[in-house]
N, C-alpha and C positions, 0 to 999 in steps of 0.2 A: 504493500500500500504506500509506503514511504517513497519507493522508487517512482511510482506512477505520479505521486503528488509533485515530486521534484521535477519530473518531466513536464508537467503542466506549468510550473513556475518558470522553467527554463525557456519554454516556447514563448511565454509572455515577455520575458526579458529580452529575447532576441528581437522580437517585434519592436519593443520600445527603443532598443539600441539602434536599429536600422532607421527608425523615424528620426531619432536625434541626430543621426549622421546625414540626414537629408535625402535618404533613399525613399522611393515610393514603394510601399508594401501593398501588394494585391492579394487579397484572401480568395482562394478558389471558391466558386459557388458551392454551397452545401445544401442538400435537401433538408428543409425544415430547420435551417440553421438559426442560431441565436447567439447573441453576444452575452457570454457569461462573465460575471464579476466575482473574484475571490474576496474573502473577508478583508484582505489587506489592499484591496483596490485594483489588483491586476485584472486584465480583461483578455478574453479570447473568444473567437468565433468558432462554434462547433455545433454538432448535431447530437441529440440524445439518441443513444442506441438501446440502452437497457437501464432499468432502475432496480436497485436492491434496497433492502430496508435501511442500509447505512451509507450507500454510495451510488454514484451514477457513472455509467460508462458513456464517454463522449467520443465522437469520431471527428477527425479533422485531417484533411490532406492524405487520406488513405490509411491513417493509423488510428488506433483506438487507445484510450487511456482511462483509468479509473480514478475518480476524484471523490473523496469523502464529502458527504452532503454538508457537514458542518464547516467545510472550507469555502462554501459558496454563500452568496448574499441571500437575504431573506426573500426578495422577489424571485430569485432564481430557484430557491427551494420550493416556493409556491408553484412556479411554472412546472417544475419537474414532477411535483405531486399530481398536478392536473394532467400532465402528459401521460403519466403512468395509468391514471384512471381511464383516460380516453383510449389508450393503447389496449388495456385489458378489455374494454367494452367493445371496441370496434374492429380490432385486428382479426383477420381470418388467417390463421397460421397454415403454413405449407406442411402437408402430411403425405405419407405414402401408406396405403392400406392394402394388405393382402389377406384374403379370406380362404380358409380351407374348411369345407363342410364335413370332411371325414365320413361321407355317406357310403353306406354299404347296402346292397340290394341283391338278394339271391332268391332262387326258386326253392320252394319248400315242397318236398315230396309227400304225398299221402296226407295232405292237410286241406282244411276247408278253404283257407286262404293260400293261393298257390305261390305267393311271394311275401317275403318278410324283409325288413330293412331297419336301419338305424342311422342316426347322424349325431354328431357332437361338434358344433362349430368352434373353430379357433380363428380369432381376429388379431392380426399383427399390425400394430400401428407404429410408424416411425415419425418422430418429430423432426422434420427436415430444417427447422429454423436453427440459427446459430446465435441468436441473441433474444430468444423468447421462449419462456416456459409455458406449456399448456397446463392450465390449472382448472380443476373442477368442471371439465367438459362432461357431456353426457352422450351416451350412445344407445341406439335402439336397434335390436336385431329382430326381424320378423321373418319366419320361415313359412313359405307358402306350400300348400299341398292341393292335390285334386281330391275332391269329395265325390267318390265314385258311386255313391248311392243315388246321386242326382246328376243329371246331365248338365254340363257347362257351369258347375259350381265348384268353388275352391274352398279351402278351410285354412285357418291360421294354425299350423302345427306347433309353433312355438313363438312366443313374444317375450323377449328378455330386455330389461332396462339396465344399463350400466351407468352408475352415478360416480361422481368424484373421479373422473378419468384425468389423471395428471401425468404429464410426460415432460421431463427436463429437456432442455435444448439438446438436439443431436442424439437423443436416446430413444429407446423403443419399449413397448409393453405388449403383453398378450392378454386378450380377453377370451373367456371361454363360455360357450353356451351350455345348455343342459344335454344330457344324453337322452335322446328321444327315439323310441322304437315304434315301428309302424308295420302294418300288414294289409294286404289288399289282394283282390282277384281282378285282373283286367280283362279276362276272357269270359265269354258267356254271360252269366249273371254277374255284372261288375259290382263290387262292393269294397268297402275299406277306404283307406286314405293313402295316397301316393305322393311322395315328395315331388315338388315342382319348381322350387327356386327360393330366392331369398332377397331381402332388402336390409341394408345396414346404413344408418344415418348417424353421423357424428356432429354434435353441435357444441358451440362455446357455452360457457356458463350463463351468458346473456341470451341464449337461444338462437344465435345465428348459425346457419349450417356451414360446417367446415368442409364436409365431403359426403356425397351420397353414392353408394355402390350397390348395384343390383345385379342379379343373375343375368338379366337382359336389359337392353336399353328401354324396352317397353315398361318394365318394372320401375326403372329409375324415373321415367317420365310421369308415372302414376304414384310417385312416392307420397305426395300429400294425401292422396286417398287411402293408400295402404296404411299409413301411420295412424289412421282413425280406427283401424280394426283391432279388436281385442283378441287375446289368446282363445283358441277354440271357436272363434266366430266364423260363420260361413259367409261367402261373398260370391257375386257373379263374376266369373272368370273374365268376361269381356270388358266389363266396366270397373271392376273392383269395388262396386257398391255393395253395401251390406245386404245380405239375403233376408227376405221377409221371415223365413223359417229359421229358428236358431236351435232346433232340436238336433242334438248330436247323437249319432248311432254308434 
């Protein structure tokens, strides 16, 4: 921390020296840049990159340095606090999500239902940010099935909510669904429930969508409708609208 603070002071002193010698100092344009003032009156133009409870990471001319908050002026500390609040509320972090259903489906001999299967979802989420921690995000997993007792009807085979999803910058986590077993007969008199796809939606703690991933583009486009469905609820396969009959066989 001491080394970063000394770097901050050294940069300011260089600027002051060049001005005193009559040189024109041009500060490169910085996105969302601001002139920060230290408690001893030194100034520097920089961009806020990250805020921690005790310090702020500033960026300038392609380099980053950490400055303790108590070394900055009161107006600067107020600005940084507001910046952190807005960043947390509005930022949509970059993530990479991979989903594995672990689905198994096999023929069952000499059984009333000629096929049996199971799935247990694994969801791997990478936080691709390098200066932003994901905190208290939420995730919703909805597994869709075909409800073979009725033509053109589907059923929600699993709905699982993930709360307080937190991922440090550059790190990864794994979320797991429940082990769900199913059985069905798709020939002759069709009955049972057959796995048919999934939807996963990750949101910030303020409710903004970070990423939507579905088994098909059609599922992704209908995500707002699918998110309204409850576990075990039946729906029309074409429209994803809730079915009038909720009797589950």
